Backbone as JSON, one array per atom type, in Angstrom:
{
  "sequence": "XXXXXXXXXXXXXXXXXXXXXXXXXXXXXXXXXXXXXXXXXXXXXXXXXXXXXXXXXXXXXXXXXXXXXXXXXXXXXXXXXXXXXXXXXXXXXXXXXXXXXXXXXXXXXXXXXXXXXXXXXXXXXXXXXXXXXXXXXXXXXXXXXXXXXXXXXXXXXXXXXXXXXXXXXXXXXXXXXXXXXXXXXXXXXXXXXXXXXXXXXXXXXXXXXXXXXXXXXXXXXXXXXXXXXXXXXXXXXXXXXXXXXXXXXXXXXXXXXXXXXXXXXXXXXXXXXXXXXXXXXXXXXXXXXXXXXXXXXXXXXX",
  "N": [[154.33, 60.93, -21.31], [156.21, 58.91, -21.2], [157.76, 60.11, -19.29], [156.08, 60.06, -17.05], [155.8, 57.36, -16.59], [158.39, 56.77, -15.82], [158.65, 58.19, -13.45], [156.8, 56.82, -11.85], [158.09, 54.4, -11.65], [160.37, 55.1, -10.19], [159.22, 55.87, -7.73], [158.17, 53.44, -6.89], [160.51, 51.96, -6.55], [161.68, 53.39, -4.36], [159.91, 52.88, -2.23], [160.29, 50.15, -1.84], [162.92, 50.15, -1.01], [162.76, 51.48, 1.51], [161.18, 49.69, 3.02], [162.96, 47.58, 3.13], [164.84, 48.41, 4.97], [163.41, 48.36, 7.32], [162.95, 46.81, 10.55], [162.47, 43.42, 10.95], [160.15, 41.29, 12.65], [161.66, 39.15, 13.73], [164.12, 40.3, 13.89], [163.81, 42.12, 15.93], [163.69, 40.58, 18.27], [166.13, 40.05, 19.75], [166.43, 42.46, 21.16], [164.27, 42.43, 22.88], [165.0, 40.24, 24.4], [167.35, 41.27, 25.5], [166.27, 43.22, 27.19], [164.91, 41.62, 29.1], [167.06, 40.23, 30.21], [168.43, 42.34, 31.35], [166.6, 43.16, 33.32], [166.58, 40.91, 34.91], [169.21, 40.95, 35.82], [169.18, 43.27, 37.36], [167.5, 42.6, 39.47], [168.77, 40.55, 40.67], [171.02, 39.14, 43.23], [173.61, 41.21, 44.64], [176.94, 41.43, 43.2], [178.89, 40.78, 45.14], [177.57, 39.23, 46.95], [177.11, 36.08, 48.55], [176.66, 32.98, 46.81], [174.95, 31.18, 47.97], [172.95, 31.59, 50.8], [174.34, 31.54, 54.07], [173.73, 28.73, 56.15], [171.97, 28.44, 59.29], [173.84, 27.87, 62.28], [174.03, 24.59, 63.63], [171.98, 23.69, 66.43], [173.32, 23.39, 69.7], [173.79, 20.25, 71.18], [171.74, 19.21, 73.89], [172.99, 19.19, 77.24], [173.76, 16.15, 78.84], [171.41, 14.89, 81.18], [171.92, 15.0, 84.69], [172.3, 12.08, 86.61], [169.77, 11.0, 88.92], [170.15, 11.48, 92.48], [171.39, 8.81, 94.53], [170.98, 6.64, 97.27], [173.48, 4.97, 99.22], [174.1, 1.42, 98.91], [172.27, -0.71, 101.03], [171.17, 1.22, 102.65], [168.06, 1.78, 103.64], [165.01, 3.2, 102.77], [162.62, 4.44, 104.99], [162.78, 2.41, 106.87], [163.24, 1.75, 110.19], [166.23, 1.93, 112.04], [168.89, 1.2, 114.32], [171.72, 3.17, 114.76], [175.09, 3.14, 115.34], [176.97, 5.43, 117.28], [180.12, 6.67, 117.68], [181.52, 6.85, 120.9], [179.11, 7.51, 122.12], [175.63, 6.87, 122.85], [173.63, 4.75, 120.72], [171.74, 6.03, 117.93], [168.36, 6.21, 116.82], [167.36, 5.83, 113.54], [165.42, 6.82, 110.79], [165.44, 6.66, 107.52], [164.98, 9.17, 105.05], [164.25, 9.66, 101.52], [166.8, 9.91, 98.9], [166.41, 12.3, 97.65], [165.51, 14.18, 99.47], [167.04, 16.09, 101.84], [166.93, 17.07, 104.37], [167.59, 17.11, 107.89], [165.84, 15.78, 110.48], [165.65, 16.26, 113.72], [164.91, 14.53, 116.58], [163.83, 14.95, 119.89], [162.97, 13.27, 122.7], [160.52, 13.13, 125.4], [160.91, 13.87, 128.98], [162.23, 11.18, 130.71], [160.85, 9.68, 128.95], [159.48, 7.84, 126.1], [161.62, 6.99, 123.57], [160.76, 5.92, 121.2], [158.32, 6.93, 120.56], [157.78, 8.34, 118.31], [157.26, 6.6, 116.28], [154.74, 6.09, 115.09], [154.23, 8.25, 113.41], [156.43, 8.44, 111.81], [156.42, 7.57, 109.22], [155.23, 9.59, 107.79], [156.99, 11.67, 108.32], [159.37, 11.06, 106.93], [158.93, 11.82, 104.36], [159.77, 14.36, 104.28], [162.33, 14.51, 105.22], [165.21, 13.01, 106.87], [164.73, 11.19, 109.73], [166.11, 11.52, 112.87], [166.61, 10.14, 115.88], [167.52, 11.04, 118.99], [168.68, 9.73, 122.15], [168.05, 10.6, 125.44], [170.55, 11.27, 127.98], [170.82, 11.42, 130.74], [170.24, 9.75, 133.64], [166.99, 9.09, 135.0], [166.63, 8.23, 137.56], [164.6, 7.97, 139.82], [162.79, 6.59, 138.39], [162.29, 4.55, 135.41], [164.18, 5.21, 132.4], [165.57, 8.15, 130.73], [166.61, 11.62, 131.05], [167.01, 14.99, 129.73], [170.03, 16.94, 129.76], [170.59, 20.22, 131.2], [172.38, 21.75, 129.85], [172.53, 22.98, 126.79], [174.53, 23.13, 124.93], [175.96, 20.79, 125.26], [174.05, 19.0, 124.39], [173.87, 19.76, 121.72], [176.41, 19.07, 120.79], [176.25, 16.3, 120.88], [174.27, 15.94, 118.98], [175.58, 16.84, 116.66], [177.61, 14.91, 116.42], [176.07, 12.66, 115.89], [174.88, 13.45, 113.48], [177.08, 13.51, 111.79], [177.74, 10.81, 111.55], [175.39, 9.73, 110.41], [175.25, 11.19, 108.03], [177.53, 10.22, 106.72], [176.73, 7.59, 106.41], [174.69, 7.94, 104.58], [176.04, 8.62, 102.31], [176.76, 11.29, 102.17], [174.43, 12.64, 101.57], [172.89, 14.54, 103.2], [171.78, 17.37, 104.9], [173.61, 19.13, 107.08], [173.78, 21.62, 108.1], [171.45, 23.16, 108.37], [168.9, 22.51, 110.49], [166.01, 20.67, 111.63], [164.34, 20.87, 114.55], [162.56, 18.71, 116.57], [160.72, 18.41, 119.3], [159.43, 16.84, 122.28], [157.54, 17.59, 125.11], [159.73, 17.78, 127.76], [161.73, 17.57, 125.89], [160.8, 19.38, 123.96], [161.13, 21.76, 125.35], [163.96, 21.82, 125.47], [164.5, 21.88, 122.75], [163.58, 24.41, 122.04], [165.43, 25.96, 123.43], [167.75, 25.23, 122.11], [167.29, 26.39, 119.59], [167.38, 29.03, 120.34], [170.06, 29.28, 121.17], [171.47, 28.5, 118.9], [170.63, 29.95, 116.43], [170.99, 30.07, 113.63], [171.15, 27.46, 112.89], [168.71, 26.27, 113.26], [166.07, 26.67, 111.59], [163.44, 25.8, 111.66], [160.95, 24.64, 113.93], [159.31, 22.12, 115.85], [157.2, 21.88, 118.45], [156.08, 19.78, 120.72], [153.62, 19.35, 123.15], [154.8, 21.34, 124.96], [156.22, 22.42, 128.08], [156.12, 25.07, 128.86], [155.06, 28.36, 127.76], [155.84, 29.36, 124.44], [158.56, 31.53, 123.65], [158.76, 34.69, 122.2], [161.09, 36.24, 122.24], [163.18, 34.41, 122.51], [162.88, 32.99, 120.18], [163.13, 34.67, 118.01], [164.5, 34.6, 115.59], [163.75, 32.38, 114.25], [162.27, 30.61, 111.54], [159.77, 29.27, 111.27], [157.34, 27.99, 113.55], [155.79, 25.25, 114.86], [153.33, 24.3, 117.13], [152.05, 21.78, 119.17], [149.46, 20.1, 120.94], [147.73, 17.82, 123.2], [144.27, 16.94, 123.07], [143.14, 16.3, 125.53], [144.66, 17.47, 127.49], [145.91, 20.36, 129.29], [146.08, 23.03, 127.23], [146.33, 25.72, 127.23], [148.58, 27.4, 127.7], [150.12, 26.67, 125.56], [148.67, 27.48, 123.3], [148.65, 30.19, 123.89], [151.36, 30.75, 123.66], [151.77, 30.31, 120.9], [150.16, 32.34, 119.88], [151.46, 34.61, 120.93], [153.87, 34.49, 119.52], [152.93, 34.92, 116.93], [151.89, 37.5, 117.16], [154.23, 38.85, 117.51], [155.16, 38.92, 114.99], [156.15, 36.59, 113.98], [156.13, 33.4, 112.31], [153.82, 31.17, 113.22], [151.91, 28.43, 114.59], [149.23, 26.65, 116.17], [148.51, 23.22, 116.71], [146.13, 20.65, 117.2], [146.05, 17.54, 118.84], [143.85, 15.03, 118.51], [141.81, 13.54, 121.05], [143.74, 12.68, 122.96], [145.88, 12.77, 125.9], [148.56, 14.37, 127.75], [151.76, 13.26, 126.74], [151.2, 11.48, 124.73], [150.67, 10.72, 121.25], [148.59, 9.65, 119.74], [146.02, 8.04, 117.64], [145.51, 9.66, 115.48], [147.83, 10.82, 114.81], [149.56, 10.51, 112.41], [148.07, 11.9, 110.42], [147.78, 14.49, 111.58], [150.47, 15.23, 112.04], [151.3, 15.17, 109.42], [149.94, 17.41, 108.45], [151.24, 19.3, 110.02], [153.97, 19.21, 109.09], [153.62, 19.87, 106.38], [152.65, 22.48, 106.59], [154.77, 23.64, 107.99], [156.98, 23.69, 106.24], [156.08, 25.12, 104.11], [156.89, 27.6, 103.12], [159.41, 27.17, 102.14], [162.14, 26.95, 99.72], [162.0, 25.52, 96.38], [163.83, 23.49, 96.19], [163.93, 22.56, 98.74], [161.59, 21.34, 99.21], [159.47, 18.43, 99.6], [159.67, 15.57, 97.37], [157.33, 14.89, 94.69], [156.55, 12.28, 94.54], [155.52, 9.65, 96.75], [157.58, 9.07, 99.12], [157.44, 7.6, 101.38], [156.22, 5.27, 100.75], [158.15, 3.53, 99.97], [159.19, 1.92, 101.92], [158.52, 0.07, 104.97], [157.18, 1.64, 107.88], [158.69, 2.25, 111.08], [157.84, 0.35, 113.95]],
  "CA": [[153.91, 59.57, -21.03], [157.42, 58.21, -20.76], [158.19, 60.7, -18.03], [155.18, 59.6, -16.0], [156.15, 55.98, -16.27], [159.67, 56.8, -15.1], [158.38, 58.65, -12.07], [156.13, 55.73, -11.13], [159.1, 53.38, -11.36], [161.21, 55.61, -9.11], [158.43, 55.81, -6.49], [158.1, 52.02, -6.46], [161.84, 51.57, -6.04], [161.86, 54.03, -3.05], [159.11, 52.15, -1.22], [160.93, 48.86, -1.54], [164.13, 50.42, -0.24], [162.36, 51.81, 2.88], [160.76, 48.47, 3.73], [164.12, 46.74, 3.34], [165.55, 48.86, 6.16], [162.59, 48.17, 8.51], [163.29, 45.61, 11.29], [161.46, 42.36, 10.97], [159.9, 40.82, 14.04], [162.76, 38.35, 14.23], [165.24, 41.2, 14.19], [163.57, 42.81, 17.19], [163.7, 39.64, 19.4], [167.26, 40.25, 20.65], [166.2, 43.62, 22.04], [163.37, 41.98, 23.95], [165.8, 39.39, 25.28], [168.25, 42.12, 26.28], [165.5, 43.86, 28.27], [164.65, 40.61, 30.14], [168.33, 39.97, 30.9], [168.75, 43.5, 32.19], [165.72, 43.12, 34.49], [167.03, 39.83, 35.79], [170.44, 41.38, 36.49], [168.85, 44.31, 38.34], [166.86, 41.99, 40.66], [169.63, 39.5, 41.24], [171.85, 39.54, 44.37], [174.81, 41.94, 44.24], [178.03, 40.52, 42.85], [179.67, 40.31, 46.27], [176.76, 38.37, 47.82], [177.4, 34.66, 48.33], [175.7, 32.31, 45.95], [173.97, 30.55, 48.85], [172.97, 32.18, 52.13], [174.87, 30.55, 55.03], [172.7, 28.12, 57.0], [172.15, 28.69, 60.72], [174.64, 26.8, 62.91], [173.16, 23.62, 64.33], [171.86, 23.89, 67.88], [174.16, 22.49, 70.5], [173.05, 19.15, 71.81], [171.57, 19.46, 75.33], [173.88, 18.44, 78.13], [173.06, 14.99, 79.42], [170.89, 15.14, 82.53], [172.62, 14.31, 85.76], [171.48, 11.0, 87.19], [169.23, 11.36, 90.23], [170.99, 10.98, 93.57], [171.03, 7.49, 95.05], [171.56, 6.28, 98.56], [174.36, 3.79, 99.16], [173.48, 0.12, 99.13], [172.06, -1.05, 102.43], [170.4, 2.28, 103.31], [166.69, 1.53, 103.24], [164.1, 4.29, 103.09], [161.44, 4.11, 105.78], [163.02, 1.3, 107.8], [163.93, 2.24, 111.38], [167.42, 1.15, 112.41], [169.79, 1.82, 115.29], [173.02, 3.48, 114.16], [176.08, 3.37, 116.39], [177.7, 6.69, 117.27], [181.3, 6.49, 118.53], [181.56, 7.63, 122.13], [177.78, 7.92, 122.54], [174.64, 5.82, 122.63], [173.14, 4.67, 119.34], [170.56, 6.82, 117.58], [167.39, 5.55, 115.95], [167.31, 6.58, 112.28], [164.5, 6.41, 109.74], [165.96, 7.42, 106.39], [164.19, 9.67, 103.94], [164.85, 9.4, 100.22], [167.99, 10.68, 98.55], [166.04, 13.63, 97.15], [165.24, 15.1, 100.58], [168.27, 16.04, 102.63], [166.76, 17.64, 105.7], [167.76, 16.29, 109.09], [164.8, 16.02, 111.47], [166.24, 15.78, 114.98], [163.83, 14.34, 117.54], [164.18, 14.86, 121.31], [161.8, 12.75, 123.4], [160.2, 13.76, 126.67], [161.66, 13.47, 130.17], [162.0, 9.78, 131.08], [159.83, 9.22, 128.01], [159.74, 6.78, 125.15], [162.22, 7.5, 122.34], [160.1, 5.34, 120.02], [156.97, 7.48, 120.43], [157.63, 8.92, 116.98], [157.11, 5.54, 115.28], [153.46, 6.15, 114.38], [154.2, 9.29, 112.36], [157.69, 8.49, 111.06], [156.09, 7.34, 107.81], [154.97, 10.91, 107.21], [158.17, 12.52, 108.48], [160.44, 10.79, 105.96], [158.66, 12.53, 103.11], [160.37, 15.69, 104.41], [163.72, 14.44, 105.66], [165.63, 11.82, 107.6], [164.41, 11.35, 111.15], [167.2, 11.07, 113.73], [166.08, 10.16, 117.24], [168.52, 10.91, 120.04], [168.23, 9.25, 123.44], [168.59, 11.4, 126.54], [171.66, 10.54, 128.61], [170.87, 11.64, 132.19], [169.26, 8.82, 134.24], [165.93, 9.72, 135.8], [166.87, 7.87, 138.96], [163.45, 7.45, 140.53], [161.96, 5.82, 137.46], [163.06, 4.16, 134.23], [164.35, 6.2, 131.33], [166.55, 9.23, 130.88], [166.17, 12.99, 130.79], [168.0, 15.79, 129.03], [170.76, 17.9, 130.59], [170.23, 21.62, 130.97], [173.4, 22.34, 128.98], [172.16, 22.73, 125.39], [175.76, 22.94, 124.15], [176.26, 19.36, 125.31], [173.08, 18.33, 123.51], [174.24, 20.05, 120.33], [177.59, 18.27, 120.44], [175.75, 14.95, 120.59], [173.55, 16.01, 117.69], [176.57, 16.95, 115.58], [178.26, 13.6, 116.23], [175.1, 11.77, 115.23], [174.72, 13.9, 112.1], [178.26, 13.11, 111.02], [177.64, 9.37, 111.27], [174.27, 9.49, 109.5], [175.63, 11.74, 106.73], [178.44, 9.27, 106.09], [175.94, 6.43, 106.02], [173.89, 8.32, 103.41], [176.9, 9.06, 101.22], [176.8, 12.75, 102.14], [173.13, 13.21, 101.2], [172.23, 15.05, 104.41], [172.13, 18.75, 105.21], [173.95, 19.24, 108.51], [173.89, 23.03, 108.49], [170.12, 23.65, 108.77], [168.24, 21.36, 111.1], [164.65, 20.8, 112.15], [164.25, 20.3, 115.89], [161.23, 18.25, 116.95], [160.83, 18.01, 120.7], [158.18, 16.6, 123.01], [157.58, 17.88, 126.54], [161.04, 18.33, 128.09], [162.45, 17.69, 124.62], [160.37, 20.62, 123.33], [161.81, 22.83, 126.08], [165.36, 21.86, 125.03], [164.52, 22.29, 121.34], [163.45, 25.87, 122.02], [166.71, 26.53, 123.88], [168.71, 25.03, 121.02], [167.04, 27.41, 118.57], [167.87, 30.3, 120.88], [171.53, 29.27, 121.22], [172.02, 28.3, 117.55], [169.51, 30.36, 115.56], [171.25, 29.8, 112.22], [171.07, 26.03, 112.65], [167.35, 25.75, 113.45], [165.04, 27.55, 111.02], [162.1, 25.26, 111.89], [160.76, 23.94, 115.2], [158.03, 21.5, 116.21], [157.18, 21.78, 119.91], [154.94, 18.98, 121.14], [153.38, 19.35, 124.59], [155.83, 22.09, 125.7], [155.78, 22.73, 129.45], [155.98, 26.52, 129.03], [154.68, 29.08, 126.54], [156.96, 29.73, 123.58], [159.01, 32.9, 123.88], [159.16, 35.43, 120.99], [162.46, 36.72, 122.38], [164.1, 33.3, 122.24], [162.67, 32.43, 118.84], [162.95, 35.77, 117.07], [165.15, 34.35, 114.3], [163.25, 31.11, 113.7], [161.41, 30.86, 110.39], [158.41, 28.81, 111.54], [157.21, 27.2, 114.78], [154.52, 24.53, 115.03], [153.12, 23.87, 118.52], [150.92, 20.87, 119.22], [149.12, 19.57, 122.26], [146.64, 16.85, 123.21], [142.92, 17.45, 123.36], [142.78, 16.02, 126.91], [145.58, 18.13, 128.42], [145.77, 21.81, 129.29], [146.85, 23.61, 126.13], [146.18, 27.19, 127.25], [149.88, 28.06, 127.55], [150.61, 26.38, 124.2], [147.96, 28.4, 122.41], [149.12, 31.54, 124.19], [152.69, 30.9, 123.07], [151.63, 30.46, 119.45], [149.61, 33.67, 119.63], [152.5, 35.59, 121.21], [154.81, 34.46, 118.4], [152.27, 35.56, 115.78], [151.8, 38.95, 117.43], [155.58, 39.4, 117.35], [155.5, 38.89, 113.57], [156.75, 35.31, 113.62], [155.2, 32.44, 111.7], [153.56, 30.15, 114.24], [150.54, 27.87, 114.53], [148.94, 25.59, 117.12], [147.82, 22.05, 116.16], [145.53, 19.85, 118.26], [146.05, 16.09, 118.68], [142.53, 14.64, 119.04], [141.54, 12.38, 121.9], [144.86, 12.21, 123.79], [146.41, 13.67, 126.91], [150.0, 14.61, 127.66], [152.6, 12.08, 126.63], [150.76, 10.58, 123.65], [150.34, 11.34, 119.97], [147.26, 9.18, 119.39], [145.84, 7.41, 116.33], [145.44, 10.67, 114.42], [149.15, 11.46, 114.68], [150.07, 10.66, 111.04], [147.37, 12.97, 109.72], [148.1, 15.78, 112.18], [151.87, 15.55, 111.76], [151.37, 15.49, 108.0], [149.55, 18.82, 108.34], [152.3, 20.09, 110.64], [155.13, 19.32, 108.21], [153.24, 20.6, 105.17], [152.6, 23.9, 106.94], [156.08, 24.1, 108.46], [157.91, 23.9, 105.14], [155.37, 25.71, 102.96], [157.61, 28.75, 102.58], [160.76, 26.83, 101.72], [162.38, 26.93, 98.29], [161.63, 24.27, 95.71], [164.83, 22.45, 96.45], [163.75, 22.04, 100.08], [160.3, 20.68, 99.34], [159.53, 17.0, 99.36], [159.31, 15.19, 96.01], [155.91, 14.62, 94.51], [156.3, 10.88, 94.82], [155.4, 9.34, 98.17], [158.76, 8.31, 99.5], [157.13, 6.7, 102.47], [155.76, 3.99, 100.23], [159.27, 2.66, 99.62], [159.57, 0.98, 102.98], [157.62, 0.1, 106.1], [157.54, 2.5, 109.0], [159.07, 1.53, 112.31], [156.78, 0.15, 114.95]],
  "C": [[155.09, 58.78, -20.51], [157.9, 58.77, -19.46], [157.32, 60.2, -16.91], [155.49, 58.18, -15.61], [157.43, 55.89, -15.48], [159.48, 57.2, -13.64], [157.71, 57.54, -11.25], [157.12, 54.64, -10.75], [159.98, 53.81, -10.21], [160.49, 55.54, -7.76], [158.36, 54.38, -5.98], [159.41, 51.56, -5.91], [162.1, 52.16, -4.65], [161.11, 53.29, -1.96], [159.78, 50.85, -0.85], [162.18, 49.06, -0.72], [163.81, 50.69, 1.22], [161.97, 50.56, 3.65], [161.94, 47.57, 4.02], [164.91, 47.11, 4.56], [164.72, 48.72, 7.43], [162.97, 46.85, 9.18], [162.12, 44.62, 11.23], [161.23, 41.94, 12.42], [161.05, 40.0, 14.59], [163.97, 39.19, 14.57], [165.05, 41.9, 15.51], [163.68, 41.88, 18.4], [164.9, 39.81, 20.31], [167.06, 41.41, 21.59], [165.3, 43.22, 23.2], [164.13, 41.12, 24.95], [166.75, 40.21, 26.13], [167.52, 42.78, 27.42], [165.24, 42.88, 29.41], [165.91, 40.31, 30.94], [168.68, 41.09, 31.84], [167.89, 43.49, 33.47], [166.15, 42.05, 35.47], [168.28, 40.22, 36.55], [170.16, 42.38, 37.6], [168.24, 43.71, 39.61], [167.7, 40.92, 41.3], [170.43, 40.04, 42.41], [173.07, 40.28, 43.89], [175.96, 40.99, 44.02], [178.78, 39.97, 44.05], [178.87, 39.45, 47.24], [177.08, 36.92, 47.56], [176.3, 34.0, 47.52], [174.6, 31.67, 46.78], [174.09, 31.18, 50.23], [173.48, 31.13, 53.13], [173.74, 30.01, 55.9], [173.03, 28.4, 58.46], [172.95, 27.55, 61.34], [173.72, 25.83, 63.65], [173.15, 23.89, 65.82], [172.72, 22.88, 68.62], [173.3, 21.42, 71.15], [172.92, 19.43, 73.31], [172.51, 18.59, 76.15], [173.12, 17.26, 78.73], [172.64, 15.28, 80.85], [171.68, 14.33, 83.56], [171.73, 13.2, 86.33], [170.96, 11.42, 88.56], [170.11, 10.79, 91.33], [170.47, 9.64, 94.07], [171.71, 7.27, 96.39], [172.47, 5.07, 98.39], [173.57, 2.51, 99.41], [173.37, -0.15, 100.64], [171.32, 0.02, 103.21], [168.97, 2.19, 102.79], [165.79, 2.67, 103.7], [162.92, 3.76, 103.9], [161.6, 2.98, 106.77], [163.82, 1.83, 108.99], [165.1, 1.33, 111.72], [168.22, 1.93, 113.46], [171.17, 1.97, 114.65], [173.97, 3.83, 115.29], [176.78, 4.71, 116.19], [178.9, 6.54, 118.2], [181.27, 7.42, 119.75], [180.21, 8.04, 122.65], [176.84, 6.72, 122.37], [174.14, 5.88, 121.18], [171.93, 5.59, 119.15], [169.66, 5.98, 116.7], [167.23, 6.44, 114.71], [166.26, 5.96, 111.36], [164.84, 7.29, 108.53], [164.85, 7.9, 105.46], [164.9, 9.37, 102.64], [166.05, 10.28, 99.95], [167.66, 12.09, 98.13], [165.8, 14.65, 98.26], [166.38, 14.98, 101.58], [168.15, 16.7, 103.99], [167.08, 16.61, 106.78], [166.7, 16.71, 110.1], [165.26, 15.4, 112.78], [165.14, 15.73, 116.04], [164.38, 14.15, 118.95], [162.92, 14.44, 122.07], [161.59, 13.47, 124.73], [161.01, 13.2, 127.83], [161.24, 12.07, 130.61], [160.98, 9.13, 130.14], [160.34, 8.18, 127.04], [160.36, 7.35, 123.87], [161.54, 6.99, 121.07], [158.7, 5.9, 119.81], [156.71, 8.06, 119.04], [157.31, 7.87, 115.9], [155.83, 5.69, 114.45], [153.43, 7.2, 113.28], [155.51, 9.38, 111.58], [157.47, 8.31, 109.57], [155.83, 8.65, 107.08], [156.24, 11.76, 107.23], [159.2, 12.3, 107.37], [160.13, 11.32, 104.57], [159.38, 13.88, 103.1], [161.82, 15.65, 104.85], [164.02, 13.11, 106.3], [165.46, 12.07, 109.09], [165.51, 10.71, 111.99], [166.76, 11.25, 115.18], [167.22, 9.97, 118.23], [167.88, 10.37, 121.31], [168.88, 10.1, 124.53], [169.61, 10.56, 127.33], [171.81, 10.8, 130.11], [169.82, 10.74, 132.84], [168.23, 9.55, 135.09], [166.06, 9.36, 137.27], [165.68, 7.22, 139.61], [162.52, 6.64, 139.65], [162.78, 5.47, 136.22], [163.18, 5.31, 133.24], [165.38, 7.26, 131.68], [165.92, 10.59, 130.6], [167.32, 13.77, 130.17], [168.75, 16.7, 129.99], [170.3, 19.32, 130.3], [171.2, 22.31, 130.02], [173.09, 22.01, 127.52], [173.4, 22.58, 124.5], [176.16, 21.47, 124.13], [175.31, 18.59, 124.41], [173.47, 18.55, 122.04], [175.47, 19.26, 119.9], [177.18, 16.83, 120.12], [175.03, 14.91, 119.24], [174.54, 16.04, 116.54], [177.3, 15.63, 115.34], [177.33, 12.63, 115.5], [174.93, 12.16, 113.76], [175.9, 13.46, 111.23], [178.18, 11.64, 110.62], [176.55, 9.11, 110.23], [174.59, 10.03, 108.1], [176.58, 10.8, 106.0], [177.69, 8.03, 105.61], [175.15, 6.71, 104.74], [174.75, 8.79, 102.23], [176.93, 10.57, 101.05], [175.48, 13.41, 101.83], [172.33, 13.6, 102.45], [172.72, 16.47, 104.66], [172.37, 18.86, 106.71], [174.0, 20.68, 108.99], [172.56, 23.59, 108.97], [169.3, 22.46, 109.24], [166.81, 21.71, 111.49], [164.61, 20.12, 113.5], [162.8, 19.97, 116.2], [161.35, 17.73, 118.38], [159.47, 17.77, 121.32], [158.42, 16.81, 124.49], [158.94, 18.47, 126.92], [161.9, 18.47, 126.83], [162.06, 18.96, 123.87], [161.03, 21.83, 124.01], [163.26, 22.96, 125.61], [165.47, 22.28, 123.56], [164.42, 23.81, 121.21], [164.76, 26.53, 122.44], [167.81, 26.32, 122.83], [168.54, 26.1, 119.94], [167.49, 28.79, 119.04], [169.39, 30.37, 120.82], [172.16, 29.19, 119.83], [170.97, 28.69, 116.5], [169.74, 30.06, 114.08], [171.13, 28.31, 111.88], [169.62, 25.52, 112.64], [166.3, 26.72, 112.9], [163.62, 27.08, 111.32], [162.06, 24.49, 113.21], [159.37, 23.3, 115.25], [158.09, 21.25, 117.71], [155.92, 21.05, 120.33], [154.8, 18.98, 122.65], [154.4, 20.13, 125.38], [155.33, 22.46, 127.09], [155.55, 24.21, 129.7], [155.59, 27.15, 127.69], [155.93, 29.46, 125.74], [157.27, 31.21, 123.73], [159.41, 33.58, 122.56], [160.6, 35.92, 121.06], [163.46, 35.61, 122.05], [164.04, 32.85, 120.79], [162.57, 33.51, 117.76], [163.56, 35.53, 115.7], [164.72, 33.03, 113.66], [162.24, 31.41, 112.59], [159.96, 30.44, 110.66], [158.41, 27.88, 112.75], [155.82, 26.58, 114.82], [154.46, 24.04, 116.47], [151.91, 22.94, 118.53], [150.72, 20.32, 120.62], [147.92, 18.65, 122.16], [145.32, 17.48, 123.62], [142.57, 17.31, 124.83], [143.77, 16.6, 127.92], [145.34, 19.65, 128.34], [146.67, 22.4, 128.21], [146.8, 25.14, 126.13], [147.53, 27.87, 127.01], [150.48, 27.79, 126.15], [149.97, 27.32, 123.19], [148.43, 29.83, 122.63], [150.51, 31.77, 123.59], [152.64, 31.08, 121.58], [151.12, 31.85, 119.1], [150.66, 34.75, 119.86], [153.53, 35.64, 120.07], [154.21, 35.17, 117.18], [152.22, 37.07, 115.96], [153.15, 39.62, 117.31], [156.05, 39.36, 115.9], [156.16, 37.61, 113.12], [155.68, 34.38, 113.05], [155.01, 31.28, 112.68], [152.12, 29.67, 114.12], [150.42, 26.75, 115.55], [148.15, 24.48, 116.42], [147.34, 21.18, 117.32], [145.58, 18.37, 117.89], [144.75, 15.55, 119.31], [142.59, 13.45, 119.97], [142.68, 11.89, 122.77], [145.23, 13.27, 124.82], [147.91, 13.85, 126.72], [150.77, 13.3, 127.6], [152.2, 11.13, 125.51], [150.49, 11.39, 122.39], [148.97, 10.9, 119.47], [147.17, 8.66, 117.96], [145.79, 8.4, 115.17], [146.8, 11.33, 114.15], [149.65, 11.55, 113.24], [149.39, 11.78, 110.27], [147.76, 14.34, 110.26], [149.55, 16.17, 111.89], [152.09, 15.81, 110.27], [151.0, 16.94, 107.76], [150.64, 19.73, 108.9], [153.46, 20.3, 109.68], [154.8, 20.1, 106.93], [153.2, 22.09, 105.44], [154.0, 24.43, 107.26], [156.99, 24.5, 107.3], [157.28, 24.59, 103.93], [156.13, 26.87, 102.34], [159.01, 28.44, 102.09], [160.89, 26.89, 100.2], [162.04, 25.57, 97.73], [162.59, 23.14, 96.04], [164.64, 21.83, 97.82], [162.44, 21.29, 100.25], [160.42, 19.2, 99.07], [159.2, 16.69, 97.92], [157.84, 14.86, 95.91], [155.58, 13.16, 94.77], [156.25, 10.64, 96.32], [156.57, 8.45, 98.57], [158.45, 7.3, 100.59], [156.72, 5.33, 101.99], [156.9, 3.03, 99.92], [159.63, 1.67, 100.71], [158.62, 1.08, 104.14], [158.11, 1.04, 107.18], [157.89, 1.65, 110.21], [157.87, 1.42, 113.24], [157.4, -0.19, 116.29]]
}
């Protein structure tokens, strides 16, 4: 009996000892915390990584836009004026805007009117500055002047006029590539100028030419517009345009409604507008006229 009681006491003491060595829930909490810390360390950035990722460098500020070109004071767009040329007769000039730097050189007809371009100058200045030379060989039997046969002499006069007009415009004029616009005898001389100086004349406008345009003379010209009056014989003009096209050159004939030789007529602004738009259609963007109507800035010459 006493032995049985002793054994029961020993068993009870053993159970209490075992429970005393068991971890309580509070004793296990550090282990749980250690596991969370370890997981956080494993997912954190490596020790050599910077604490904060470097921010992207700020974008460079855009360069300030260049101010648009401006003509010098006193140069009025669209207003015809006579400009003195040292050692030569004055030229009539109708300035285009500062954005368009083409030089449109106009040669009038034999003993003809240098001011015949007045009706369509309003359209022309959308594409360049119109420079009207006056022929210098007296006609003799009638008023007016005609052009010499020496195209080198004509070109020297053109270059002197270009120099003066370029200075007047503050340099805003292209003197290397010119547009020759000739009427009648002026058209004949314009064609010869393009033959003699092909790099200077990429574009031609031949109004009422006395002879058919020659593919051989104009083989290096970029585009040729030929126009004639509805009441004159235009067979040779149309034939010349066709011959240029068949030779692989860019050419087109335009008809001036209701007029004969020596006149542009009331439809001239519309027709010449079509001529210039077609003539320069293949040019680069820098050579095209601005979208704004520069002609609206000033009255056309009359």
